[in-house]
MARDRENLUM-376947 format. One record per residue: x, y, z of N, C-alpha, C in turn; residue number from 1; residue in one letter. Coordinates in nm, 2 decimals, always signed. Layout:
MARDRENLUM-376947
nu/nv/nw/cau/cav/caw/cu/cv/cw/nr/rest
X/Y/Z/X/Y/Z/X/Y/Z/NUM/a
...
end
This chain:
MARDRENLUM-376947
nu/nv/nw/cau/cav/caw/cu/cv/cw/nr/rest
-2.59/+0.61/+3.62/-2.66/+0.52/+3.71/-2.61/+0.37/+3.68/1/m
-2.61/+0.34/+3.55/-2.57/+0.20/+3.52/-2.42/+0.17/+3.56/2/s
-2.34/+0.28/+3.55/-2.20/+0.27/+3.59/-2.19/+0.25/+3.74/3/k
-2.27/+0.32/+3.81/-2.28/+0.30/+3.96/-2.32/+0.16/+4.00/4/a
-2.42/+0.11/+3.93/-2.47/-0.03/+3.96/-2.36/-0.13/+3.93/5/f
-2.29/-0.11/+3.82/-2.18/-0.20/+3.78/-2.07/-0.20/+3.89/6/t
-2.03/-0.08/+3.93/-1.93/-0.06/+4.03/-1.97/-0.13/+4.16/7/r
-2.09/-0.11/+4.20/-2.14/-0.17/+4.33/-2.15/-0.32/+4.32/8/i
-2.20/-0.36/+4.20/-2.21/-0.51/+4.17/-2.07/-0.58/+4.20/9/g
-1.96/-0.52/+4.15/-1.83/-0.57/+4.17/-1.79/-0.56/+4.32/10/k
-1.83/-0.45/+4.38/-1.80/-0.44/+4.53/-1.87/-0.55/+4.60/11/d
-1.99/-0.59/+4.56/-2.06/-0.69/+4.63/-1.99/-0.83/+4.61/12/i
-1.95/-0.85/+4.49/-1.88/-0.98/+4.46/-1.75/-0.99/+4.55/13/v
-1.67/-0.88/+4.55/-1.55/-0.88/+4.63/-1.57/-0.90/+4.78/14/m
-1.68/-0.83/+4.83/-1.71/-0.84/+4.97/-1.76/-0.98/+5.01/15/a
-1.84/-1.04/+4.92/-1.89/-1.18/+4.95/-1.78/-1.28/+4.94/16/v
-1.69/-1.27/+4.84/-1.58/-1.36/+4.83/-1.49/-1.35/+4.95/17/k
-1.48/-1.23/+5.01/-1.39/-1.21/+5.12/-1.45/-1.25/+5.25/18/e
-1.58/-1.23/+5.27/-1.64/-1.25/+5.40/-1.77/-1.32/+5.41/19/g
-1.81/-1.38/+5.29/-1.94/-1.46/+5.29/-2.06/-1.38/+5.26/20/g
-2.17/-1.44/+5.23/-2.29/-1.38/+5.18/-2.39/-1.32/+5.29/21/p
-2.36/-1.34/+5.41/-2.45/-1.30/+5.52/-2.40/-1.16/+5.57/22/d
-2.49/-1.05/+5.54/-2.45/-0.91/+5.58/-2.43/-0.90/+5.73/23/p
-2.50/-0.97/+5.81/-2.49/-0.96/+5.95/-2.35/-1.00/+6.00/24/d
-2.29/-1.09/+5.93/-2.16/-1.14/+5.97/-2.04/-1.08/+5.88/25/a
-2.08/-1.00/+5.79/-1.98/-0.94/+5.69/-2.00/-0.79/+5.69/26/n
-1.91/-0.72/+5.77/-1.92/-0.57/+5.78/-1.90/-0.50/+5.65/27/a
-1.81/-0.56/+5.56/-1.78/-0.50/+5.43/-1.90/-0.51/+5.34/28/k
-1.97/-0.62/+5.35/-2.09/-0.64/+5.26/-2.20/-0.55/+5.31/29/l
-2.22/-0.53/+5.44/-2.32/-0.44/+5.50/-2.30/-0.30/+5.44/30/r
-2.17/-0.26/+5.44/-2.14/-0.12/+5.39/-2.17/-0.11/+5.24/31/a
-2.14/-0.21/+5.16/-2.17/-0.21/+5.02/-2.32/-0.20/+4.99/32/v
-2.40/-0.28/+5.07/-2.54/-0.28/+5.06/-2.60/-0.14/+5.09/33/i
-2.55/-0.08/+5.19/-2.59/+0.06/+5.22/-2.57/+0.15/+5.10/34/q
-2.45/+0.14/+5.04/-2.42/+0.22/+4.93/-2.51/+0.19/+4.81/35/n
-2.54/+0.07/+4.79/-2.63/+0.03/+4.68/-2.77/+0.09/+4.70/36/a
-2.82/+0.09/+4.83/-2.95/+0.16/+4.86/-2.94/+0.31/+4.84/37/k
-2.82/+0.37/+4.87/-2.81/+0.51/+4.85/-2.82/+0.56/+4.71/38/a
-2.78/+0.47/+4.61/-2.80/+0.51/+4.47/-2.92/+0.44/+4.41/39/v
-3.01/+0.40/+4.50/-3.14/+0.34/+4.45/-3.13/+0.22/+4.37/40/n
-3.03/+0.14/+4.40/-3.02/+0.01/+4.33/-3.13/-0.08/+4.38/41/m
-3.21/-0.14/+4.29/-3.32/-0.22/+4.33/-3.28/-0.34/+4.42/42/p
-3.37/-0.38/+4.52/-3.34/-0.48/+4.61/-3.31/-0.61/+4.53/43/k
-3.39/-0.64/+4.43/-3.37/-0.76/+4.35/-3.22/-0.77/+4.29/44/d
-3.18/-0.65/+4.24/-3.04/-0.65/+4.19/-2.94/-0.68/+4.29/45/n
-2.96/-0.63/+4.41/-2.86/-0.65/+4.52/-2.86/-0.80/+4.56/46/i
-2.98/-0.86/+4.57/-2.99/-1.00/+4.61/-2.93/-1.09/+4.50/47/e
-2.95/-1.05/+4.37/-2.90/-1.13/+4.26/-2.74/-1.13/+4.26/48/r
-2.69/-1.01/+4.29/-2.55/-0.99/+4.29/-2.48/-1.08/+4.40/49/a
-2.55/-1.08/+4.52/-2.50/-1.16/+4.63/-2.50/-1.31/+4.59/50/i
-2.61/-1.35/+4.53/-2.63/-1.49/+4.49/-2.53/-1.53/+4.39/51/k
-2.50/-1.44/+4.29/-2.41/-1.46/+4.18/-2.27/-1.47/+4.24/52/r
-2.24/-1.39/+4.34/-2.10/-1.39/+4.40/-2.08/-1.52/+4.48/53/a
-2.19/-1.58/+4.53/-2.17/-1.70/+4.61/-2.15/-1.82/+4.52/54/s
-2.18/-1.81/+4.40/-2.16/-1.92/+4.30/-2.01/-1.94/+4.28/55/d
-1.97/-2.07/+4.29/-1.83/-2.11/+4.28/-1.77/-2.07/+4.14/56/k
-1.86/-2.07/+4.04/-1.81/-2.04/+3.91/-1.79/-1.89/+3.88/57/s
-1.83/-1.81/+3.97/-1.81/-1.66/+3.96/-1.66/-1.63/+3.97/58/q
-1.61/-1.56/+3.87/-1.47/-1.53/+3.88/-1.44/-1.42/+3.99/59/g
-1.31/-1.41/+4.02/-1.27/-1.32/+4.13/-1.23/-1.19/+4.06/60/d
-1.27/-1.08/+4.13/-1.22/-0.95/+4.09/-1.11/-0.91/+4.18/61/y
-1.00/-0.85/+4.13/-0.89/-0.81/+4.21/-0.89/-0.65/+4.20/62/k
-0.86/-0.59/+4.32/-0.85/-0.45/+4.32/-0.71/-0.41/+4.28/63/e
-0.69/-0.33/+4.17/-0.56/-0.29/+4.12/-0.56/-0.14/+4.11/64/v
-0.45/-0.08/+4.16/-0.43/+0.06/+4.15/-0.33/+0.10/+4.04/65/l
-0.37/+0.19/+3.95/-0.29/+0.24/+3.85/-0.25/+0.39/+3.87/66/f
-0.13/+0.42/+3.84/-0.08/+0.56/+3.87/-0.01/+0.61/+3.74/67/e
-0.03/+0.74/+3.72/+0.03/+0.79/+3.60/+0.02/+0.95/+3.59/68/g
+0.07/+1.00/+3.48/+0.06/+1.15/+3.46/-0.01/+1.17/+3.33/69/y
-0.11/+1.26/+3.34/-0.17/+1.31/+3.22/-0.08/+1.42/+3.16/70/g
-0.13/+1.48/+3.05/-0.05/+1.60/+3.00/-0.05/+1.71/+3.10/71/p
+0.04/+1.81/+3.09/+0.05/+1.93/+3.17/+0.08/+1.90/+3.32/72/h
+0.15/+1.78/+3.34/+0.19/+1.75/+3.48/+0.08/+1.71/+3.58/73/g
-0.03/+1.67/+3.53/-0.14/+1.63/+3.62/-0.13/+1.48/+3.66/74/i
-0.12/+1.46/+3.79/-0.11/+1.32/+3.85/-0.25/+1.26/+3.85/75/a
-0.25/+1.13/+3.81/-0.38/+1.06/+3.80/-0.37/+0.93/+3.87/76/i
-0.47/+0.90/+3.96/-0.47/+0.77/+4.03/-0.60/+0.70/+3.99/77/l
-0.59/+0.57/+3.96/-0.71/+0.50/+3.91/-0.73/+0.37/+3.99/78/i
-0.84/+0.36/+4.05/-0.88/+0.23/+4.12/-0.96/+0.14/+4.02/79/e
-0.92/+0.02/+4.01/-0.99/-0.07/+3.92/-1.03/-0.20/+4.00/80/t
-1.13/-0.27/+3.95/-1.16/-0.40/+3.99/-1.17/-0.49/+3.87/81/a
-1.08/-0.58/+3.86/-1.07/-0.65/+3.73/-1.05/-0.80/+3.75/82/t
-1.11/-0.88/+3.65/-1.09/-1.02/+3.64/-0.99/-1.06/+3.54/83/d
-0.93/-0.96/+3.48/-0.82/-0.98/+3.38/-0.73/-0.87/+3.37/84/n
-0.62/-0.88/+3.46/-0.53/-0.77/+3.48/-0.46/-0.73/+3.35/85/n
-0.43/-0.83/+3.27/-0.35/-0.80/+3.14/-0.43/-0.71/+3.05/86/t
-0.56/-0.74/+3.04/-0.65/-0.65/+2.96/-0.66/-0.51/+3.02/87/r
-0.67/-0.50/+3.15/-0.69/-0.37/+3.22/-0.56/-0.28/+3.20/88/t
-0.45/-0.35/+3.22/-0.32/-0.27/+3.20/-0.31/-0.22/+3.06/89/v
-0.34/-0.30/+2.96/-0.33/-0.26/+2.82/-0.42/-0.15/+2.79/90/a
-0.54/-0.16/+2.84/-0.64/-0.05/+2.82/-0.60/+0.08/+2.88/91/n
-0.56/+0.08/+3.01/-0.52/+0.20/+3.08/-0.40/+0.26/+3.02/92/v
-0.30/+0.18/+2.98/-0.18/+0.24/+2.91/-0.22/+0.31/+2.78/93/r
-0.31/+0.24/+2.71/-0.35/+0.30/+2.58/-0.42/+0.44/+2.60/94/s
-0.50/+0.46/+2.70/-0.56/+0.59/+2.73/-0.46/+0.70/+2.75/95/y
-0.36/+0.66/+2.83/-0.26/+0.76/+2.86/-0.18/+0.79/+2.74/96/f
-0.14/+0.69/+2.66/-0.06/+0.71/+2.54/-0.13/+0.80/+2.44/97/n
-0.26/+0.77/+2.42/-0.34/+0.84/+2.32/-0.36/+0.99/+2.35/98/k
-0.36/+1.02/+2.48/-0.39/+1.15/+2.53/-0.26/+1.23/+2.58/99/c
-0.15/+1.18/+2.54/-0.02/+1.26/+2.57/+0.02/+1.24/+2.72/100/g
-0.02/+1.13/+2.78/+0.02/+1.11/+2.92/+0.11/+0.98/+2.92/101/g
+0.14/+0.94/+3.04/+0.22/+0.81/+3.06/+0.18/+0.74/+3.18/102/s
+0.17/+0.61/+3.17/+0.14/+0.52/+3.29/+0.26/+0.51/+3.37/103/l
+0.25/+0.53/+3.50/+0.37/+0.53/+3.59/+0.38/+0.40/+3.66/104/g
+0.49/+0.39/+3.74/+0.51/+0.27/+3.82/+0.44/+0.28/+3.96/105/t
+0.43/+0.17/+4.03/+0.36/+0.17/+4.16/+0.43/+0.26/+4.25/106/s
+0.36/+0.35/+4.32/+0.41/+0.45/+4.41/+0.45/+0.58/+4.35/107/g
+0.44/+0.59/+4.22/+0.49/+0.72/+4.15/+0.40/+0.84/+4.18/108/s
+0.27/+0.82/+4.21/+0.19/+0.94/+4.24/+0.10/+0.91/+4.36/109/v
+0.09/+0.79/+4.41/+0.00/+0.76/+4.52/+0.02/+0.85/+4.64/110/e
+0.15/+0.88/+4.67/+0.19/+0.96/+4.78/+0.14/+1.10/+4.78/111/f
+0.09/+1.14/+4.67/+0.04/+1.28/+4.65/-0.11/+1.29/+4.70/112/m
-0.17/+1.18/+4.74/-0.31/+1.18/+4.78/-0.32/+1.13/+4.92/113/f
-0.41/+1.18/+5.00/-0.45/+1.13/+5.13/-0.56/+1.03/+5.11/114/d
-0.54/+0.91/+5.16/-0.65/+0.81/+5.15/-0.74/+0.82/+5.27/115/h
-0.87/+0.85/+5.25/-0.96/+0.88/+5.35/-1.08/+0.79/+5.34/116/t
-1.16/+0.78/+5.45/-1.29/+0.71/+5.45/-1.39/+0.81/+5.49/117/c
-1.52/+0.78/+5.46/-1.63/+0.87/+5.49/-1.75/+0.80/+5.52/118/n
-1.84/+0.86/+5.60/-1.97/+0.80/+5.64/-2.07/+0.91/+5.63/119/f
-2.19/+0.88/+5.58/-2.30/+0.97/+5.59/-2.41/+0.90/+5.67/120/r
-2.45/+0.97/+5.78/-2.55/+0.91/+5.87/-2.67/+1.00/+5.87/121/i
-2.78/+0.94/+5.91/-2.91/+1.02/+5.93/-2.89/+1.11/+6.05/122/d
-2.89/+1.24/+6.03/-2.86/+1.34/+6.13/-2.97/+1.38/+6.23/123/g
-3.09/+1.32/+6.21/-3.21/+1.36/+6.29/-3.18/+1.33/+6.44/124/e
-3.19/+1.44/+6.52/-3.18/+1.42/+6.66/-3.04/+1.41/+6.71/125/g
-2.94/+1.43/+6.62/-2.80/+1.42/+6.66/-2.73/+1.55/+6.65/126/i
-2.66/+1.59/+6.76/-2.58/+1.71/+6.76/-2.44/+1.68/+6.70/127/d
-2.41/+1.74/+6.58/-2.28/+1.71/+6.51/-2.16/+1.74/+6.60/128/p
-2.17/+1.84/+6.68/-2.05/+1.88/+6.76/-2.02/+1.77/+6.87/129/e
-2.13/+1.72/+6.93/-2.12/+1.62/+7.03/-2.07/+1.49/+6.96/130/e
-2.12/+1.46/+6.85/-2.08/+1.34/+6.77/-1.93/+1.35/+6.74/131/l
-1.89/+1.47/+6.70/-1.75/+1.49/+6.66/-1.66/+1.46/+6.78/132/e
-1.69/+1.51/+6.90/-1.61/+1.48/+7.02/-1.60/+1.33/+7.05/133/l
-1.72/+1.26/+7.03/-1.72/+1.12/+7.05/-1.64/+1.04/+6.95/134/d
-1.65/+1.08/+6.82/-1.58/+1.01/+6.71/-1.43/+1.04/+6.70/135/m
-1.38/+1.14/+6.76/-1.24/+1.17/+6.76/-1.16/+1.05/+6.82/136/i
-1.22/+0.99/+6.92/-1.15/+0.87/+6.98/-1.14/+0.76/+6.88/137/d
-1.22/+0.76/+6.78/-1.21/+0.65/+6.68/-1.14/+0.69/+6.55/138/f
-1.08/+0.81/+6.55/-1.00/+0.85/+6.44/-1.07/+0.96/+6.35/139/g
-1.19/+1.00/+6.38/-1.26/+1.10/+6.29/-1.18/+1.23/+6.30/140/a
-1.17/+1.29/+6.18/-1.10/+1.42/+6.17/-1.20/+1.54/+6.14/141/e
-1.31/+1.51/+6.07/-1.41/+1.61/+6.04/-1.55/+1.55/+6.06/142/e
-1.64/+1.62/+6.12/-1.78/+1.59/+6.13/-1.86/+1.71/+6.10/143/v
-1.95/+1.71/+6.00/-2.03/+1.83/+5.98/-2.16/+1.79/+5.92/144/f
-2.26/+1.89/+5.93/-2.39/+1.87/+5.88/-2.41/+1.92/+5.74/145/l
-2.48/+1.85/+5.66/-2.52/+1.91/+5.53/-2.67/+1.87/+5.51/146/d
-2.72/+1.90/+5.39/-2.87/+1.88/+5.36/-2.91/+1.74/+5.37/147/d
-2.82/+1.64/+5.35/-2.85/+1.50/+5.34/-2.81/+1.42/+5.47/148/d
-2.77/+1.49/+5.57/-2.74/+1.42/+5.69/-2.61/+1.47/+5.75/149/g
-2.54/+1.38/+5.83/-2.41/+1.42/+5.89/-2.30/+1.34/+5.82/150/i
-2.19/+1.41/+5.78/-2.08/+1.35/+5.72/-1.96/+1.34/+5.82/151/l
-1.90/+1.22/+5.81/-1.78/+1.20/+5.90/-1.66/+1.16/+5.81/152/i
-1.55/+1.23/+5.82/-1.43/+1.20/+5.74/-1.32/+1.16/+5.84/153/y
-1.24/+1.06/+5.80/-1.14/+1.00/+5.88/-1.03/+0.94/+5.79/154/a
-0.91/+0.91/+5.84/-0.81/+0.83/+5.76/-0.87/+0.69/+5.72/155/p
-0.82/+0.64/+5.61/-0.86/+0.52/+5.55/-0.87/+0.40/+5.66/156/f
-0.76/+0.39/+5.74/-0.75/+0.28/+5.83/-0.85/+0.28/+5.95/157/e
-0.92/+0.39/+5.96/-1.02/+0.41/+6.07/-1.16/+0.36/+6.04/158/c
-1.17/+0.31/+5.91/-1.31/+0.28/+5.86/-1.38/+0.17/+5.96/159/f
-1.31/+0.06/+5.98/-1.37/-0.04/+6.06/-1.41/+0.00/+6.20/160/g
-1.33/+0.07/+6.27/-1.36/+0.12/+6.40/-1.48/+0.21/+6.41/161/a
-1.48/+0.30/+6.31/-1.60/+0.40/+6.31/-1.73/+0.33/+6.27/162/i
-1.72/+0.24/+6.17/-1.84/+0.16/+6.13/-1.90/+0.09/+6.25/163/q
-1.81/+0.02/+6.32/-1.85/-0.06/+6.44/-1.91/+0.03/+6.55/164/k
-1.85/+0.14/+6.57/-1.91/+0.23/+6.68/-2.04/+0.29/+6.64/165/e
-2.06/+0.33/+6.51/-2.19/+0.39/+6.47/-2.29/+0.28/+6.48/166/l
-2.26/+0.16/+6.43/-2.36/+0.05/+6.44/-2.40/+0.01/+6.58/167/e
-2.30/+0.02/+6.67/-2.32/-0.02/+6.81/-2.42/+0.09/+6.88/168/s
-2.41/+0.21/+6.83/-2.50/+0.32/+6.88/-2.64/+0.32/+6.81/169/r
-2.66/+0.23/+6.72/-2.78/+0.22/+6.65/-2.81/+0.33/+6.55/170/g
-2.70/+0.40/+6.51/-2.71/+0.51/+6.41/-2.72/+0.46/+6.27/171/m
-2.81/+0.51/+6.19/-2.83/+0.46/+6.06/-2.73/+0.52/+5.96/172/e
-2.64/+0.43/+5.91/-2.54/+0.47/+5.81/-2.61/+0.47/+5.67/173/i
-2.62/+0.59/+5.61/-2.69/+0.60/+5.48/-2.59/+0.55/+5.37/174/l
-2.47/+0.59/+5.38/-2.37/+0.54/+5.28/-2.23/+0.56/+5.34/175/s
-2.13/+0.49/+5.28/-1.99/+0.51/+5.33/-1.90/+0.48/+5.21/176/s
-1.78/+0.52/+5.23/-1.69/+0.49/+5.11/-1.55/+0.54/+5.14/177/g
-1.47/+0.54/+5.04/-1.33/+0.59/+5.05/-1.30/+0.69/+4.94/178/f
-1.21/+0.78/+4.97/-1.17/+0.88/+4.87/-1.02/+0.90/+4.88/179/e
-0.96/+0.95/+4.77/-0.82/+0.98/+4.77/-0.82/+1.13/+4.73/180/r
-0.78/+1.21/+4.83/-0.79/+1.36/+4.82/-0.65/+1.41/+4.79/181/i
-0.63/+1.49/+4.68/-0.50/+1.54/+4.64/-0.45/+1.64/+4.75/182/p
-0.32/+1.63/+4.78/-0.27/+1.72/+4.88/-0.24/+1.86/+4.82/183/q
-0.21/+1.86/+4.69/-0.19/+1.98/+4.62/-0.25/+1.97/+4.48/184/v
-0.32/+2.08/+4.44/-0.38/+2.08/+4.31/-0.31/+2.18/+4.22/185/t
-0.33/+2.16/+4.09/-0.26/+2.25/+3.99/-0.37/+2.31/+3.90/186/k
-0.36/+2.44/+3.89/-0.46/+2.51/+3.81/-0.41/+2.52/+3.66/187/e
-0.51/+2.49/+3.57/-0.47/+2.48/+3.43/-0.56/+2.58/+3.35/188/l
-0.52/+2.63/+3.23/-0.61/+2.71/+3.15/-0.71/+2.62/+3.08/189/n
-0.81/+2.68/+3.02/-0.93/+2.61/+2.97/-0.89/+2.51/+2.86/190/s
-0.79/+2.54/+2.78/-0.74/+2.45/+2.68/-0.68/+2.33/+2.74/191/e
-0.60/+2.35/+2.84/-0.53/+2.23/+2.90/-0.63/+2.15/+2.98/192/h
-0.73/+2.22/+3.04/-0.83/+2.14/+3.12/-0.90/+2.05/+3.02/193/v
-0.93/+2.09/+2.90/-1.00/+2.00/+2.80/-0.91/+1.88/+2.77/194/e
-0.78/+1.90/+2.76/-0.69/+1.78/+2.74/-0.70/+1.68/+2.85/195/d
-0.71/+1.73/+2.97/-0.72/+1.63/+3.09/-0.86/+1.57/+3.09/196/i
-0.96/+1.65/+3.06/-1.10/+1.59/+3.07/-1.12/+1.48/+2.96/197/e
-1.05/+1.50/+2.85/-1.06/+1.40/+2.74/-1.00/+1.27/+2.79/198/k
-0.88/+1.28/+2.86/-0.82/+1.16/+2.91/-0.91/+1.09/+3.02/199/l
-0.96/+1.18/+3.12/-1.04/+1.13/+3.23/-1.16/+1.06/+3.17/200/l
-1.22/+1.11/+3.07/-1.34/+1.05/+3.01/-1.32/+0.91/+2.96/201/e
-1.20/+0.90/+2.89/-1.17/+0.77/+2.83/-1.15/+0.67/+2.95/202/k
-1.08/+0.71/+3.05/-1.05/+0.62/+3.16/-1.18/+0.58/+3.23/203/i
-1.27/+0.68/+3.26/-1.39/+0.65/+3.34/-1.49/+0.56/+3.26/204/e
-1.48/+0.56/+3.13/-1.57/+0.48/+3.05/-1.53/+0.33/+3.05/205/e
-1.41/+0.30/+3.10/-1.37/+0.16/+3.10/-1.44/+0.09/+3.21/206/d
-1.50/-0.03/+3.17/-1.58/-0.11/+3.27/-1.50/-0.16/+3.39/207/d
-1.37/-0.17/+3.38/-1.28/-0.22/+3.49/-1.26/-0.10/+3.59/208/d
-1.28/+0.02/+3.55/-1.25/+0.13/+3.64/-1.36/+0.16/+3.74/209/v
-1.31/+0.17/+3.87/-1.41/+0.20/+3.98/-1.41/+0.35/+4.01/210/q
-1.29/+0.40/+4.03/-1.28/+0.55/+4.07/-1.15/+0.61/+4.01/211/n
-1.16/+0.74/+3.98/-1.05/+0.81/+3.92/-1.02/+0.94/+4.00/212/v
-0.90/+0.96/+4.04/-0.86/+1.09/+4.12/-0.75/+1.16/+4.04/213/y
-0.74/+1.29/+4.06/-0.64/+1.36/+3.99/-0.60/+1.49/+4.07/214/h
-0.49/+1.55/+4.02/-0.45/+1.68/+4.09/-0.48/+1.80/+4.02/215/t
-0.57/+1.80/+3.92/-0.61/+1.92/+3.85/-0.71/+1.99/+3.94/216/m
-0.69/+2.12/+3.95/-0.78/+2.21/+4.03/-0.91/+2.21/+3.96/217/k
-1.02/+2.19/+4.04/-1.16/+2.18/+3.98/-1.20/+2.33/+3.95/218/e
end
């Protein structure tokens, strides 16, 4: 939970720095606030983060993508938000080195993942099949119902168009986000799985790391 709050706190800072502190005028900030509510982040925490981000003395976080290979040929993609890239590079490289992997160059594994966006909306009174037909025009590729609402998946670049359309229809967006889905996964034996999990654990514990994706078959 604390990791989720830290991650969203950084997302708030980046959204405010980019588009200002007013959620009504900042679509990115609106989306982050929805995500904060989805993980039960207290309203006071959200408001404090927005206020802190508006302060001129608040440092900037930069989104930096790291790519590399863990042991046994598993590709790993790491999304970070950092105010000190030198520190983050050194830390990420050390995790790979200690666990028998290697940090790669830009573009070395990113192409193995599809960059997608997703939305979860309140499904009450909405026919998912009808919604899918409507949302195809805005780039949606999958629309389906689950226990917590209706999920919409689309390519990364369709995020803005879909968010705008859902909001214009008055549909409640419960959460939204981005994922990198591996095009091909690799199955490992239990011993090799442990090696990868050890590396992933080290990476995920780093405060600068927002999300981690890999090609190991779950």
